[in-house]
N, C-alpha and C positions, 0 to 999 in steps of 0.2 A: 326131629328135624327143625323145627320152629322155634323150640324153647329159647335157644341162644339168643335169637334174633328178637324175640318178643320181650325177653327179660329186660332189656335195654331201656324199653319205653314202660313196663310195668314197675320195675322196681322202685323208680323215683315215687310215683303216688302210693306203692305200697309202704314205703319207708315213713312218709308223712302221717299216714293212717296209723300206722304202727307206733308213732312217736305218742300218740294218745295213751296208749298203754303203759308207756314208761311209768307215768304217775297213778297208775291203779295196782290194785293187787292181783290183778288178773295174770296168771301165768301163761306163758306159750302152750304147753300142754293141755291147759284149760281150752284154749282156742282150738287146739286140735281136735279134741273130743266134742266141742261143740260144734265144729265143722261135720264131723262124722255123723252126729245125731241128726244134724240137718240133711245130709247126703242120705240117711238111712230112711229120712220121711220122704225124701224125693223117690227112693225107691218104692215105698209104700204108695205113693201117689200114681207112680208109674203102673202099678197094678191095677188101680182103679180106673186107668186111662185119662187122668187128669194131667195131660202132657204139659200144658202150659205152666200149671202149679209145681208140675216136677221139674222142668226146666228152671224156674225160679230158684227152688231149693238147691238145685244143682250147681247154679253159678254162685249162690251163696256159699255153699259147699266149697267151690274152687276158690273164693275171695278168702275165706278164713284159713284154707290151706296156705295162701301166700301169706297171710299175715301172721300166722303162728311163726314161720321161720323169720320173718323181718322183726316180729317182736322179741324174738330169742335174741336176735343180734343186737338189738338197740338196748334190751335189758341185761344184756352179757349174761343168758341162762341157756346157752345152748349146751346141749346134753347129748349123749348117746341114747338115752330113752326116747327123747324127743325126735331124734332121726328115725328110731325104730317105729314109733309109733306112725309117724308121719307116712312111711312107705307102706306099712301093713295096713293102715285104715284107708289109704288110698287106692289099695287093690281090692279091698271089701266094696269099694264104690263101684270102681272099674269092672268088676265081674258081677256084682250084684244088680247093678242097674239094667242092663240088657236082659239079664236072666228075668228081673222083675217085670219090664214090658212084655218078654214072652209069656210069662204067666197070665198077664192082663191080655193078652192075645188069643192065647188058648187053642192055638193051632198047631198041628203036627210039623208044618214047614217051619214054623217060628221055634220049636222045641229043636228040630235039627241044626237050624241054621245057629240058634244059643249053644248048642253043644259043641259045634264046631269053632264057633268064636272064643268060648272059654277055653278050649285045648289049644288055639292059638295064643291067647292071653297068658296061658300058664307058660308056654314055651318062650316067648318074648320077655315075660317077668323073670322066668329063671335066667336066661342070658343075661339079664341086666344085673341081677343080682349076684350071680356067679363072677361075672366080670369086676363086681365091687369087691368081692373077697379077694380076688387074686391083685388087684390092684393095691388094696390095704397092706397085703403082704409085701408088696414092692414100693411102699411109700409113695405111691401115686396120689395126687391130689386134682379135683376138678378145676378146670380153668374157665371153661366156657359158660359156666351158669353161677358163678360166685362161688363163696364158701358155703360148703355142704358138710353134712356129718359123714357122709361116706361118697365114693367115687361114683359120679354120673357119667356113663357112657353115652356117645352119640347113637342114634338110631333113627330110622325113618319114622317110626311110630313113637313118639315121645308123649308128654303128657298133653301138650297142645292139641295134638292130631287126635289123640284119645278123647278129650273133652268135646272137639268139634264133631267126632262121629256120635258120641252120645246127645249132643244137642240135635243133630240131624235126626236122631231116632224119634226125639220129641215132636220135631216139626214135620215130619214125614213118617209116621208110625206104619202107613200103608207099604212102605220100601224097606220096612224093617229086615226082612230075609235078605236082600240085595245089600245092603249096608252092612250086616253081619258079614257077609261074604265077602265084600270087599276090604272090611276091616281086619277081617281074618287072615287075608293073604297078605296084606301089607305089614302084618304082625309077624307072619312066617319070613318074609322077606327081610325085616328087621333082625330076626334071630340068625338067618343065614348071614347077613353082614356082620353081625357081632362075632358069629364063631370065625369069619374070615379075619376080623380085626384082631381077635385075641390070638390066631395061630400066626400073625404076622408081628404082633407086639412082644409075644412070651415065647419066641422060637427056642 
């Protein structure tokens, strides 16, 4: 929901930073993998309940996630593989981070809440990717988020909202269960709205 609004403010500084990589041998896919490794470290730190360090790594992960796309456009190295890695590795972190917090908390309540959240993330992720497949068949292009490797549909829960909740889990681990439930319910609402959107667009 917030991605398209924030992109107007985020894209200019990302382009300036990404311009540096134009004169280096660093590839966009290498940035993607570097971001994933840092995200994996964030997950490990979450298990240890080192939440502030986990938060720092999570922010760096998101920064590199933005830089890989900006770098690909600047270096004219956009590719299907880059788009594929971007979304797959994002979902590793989206699902893995709350799971690792639950492992660190080691309570039955956290386990059930995480199971519910992961179910909800699966549904909204599937609704997102299925929409992209159908959009590609109909030659649709993303307009509200700039040039993308595949179609990005609107949704109540997008990247910005997801990162917001993951950050809140770092700041407020004592409310982890409640955050999982709220996050999950909003994901289900997003799935329902996408189903409605698809039913209207592709009658």
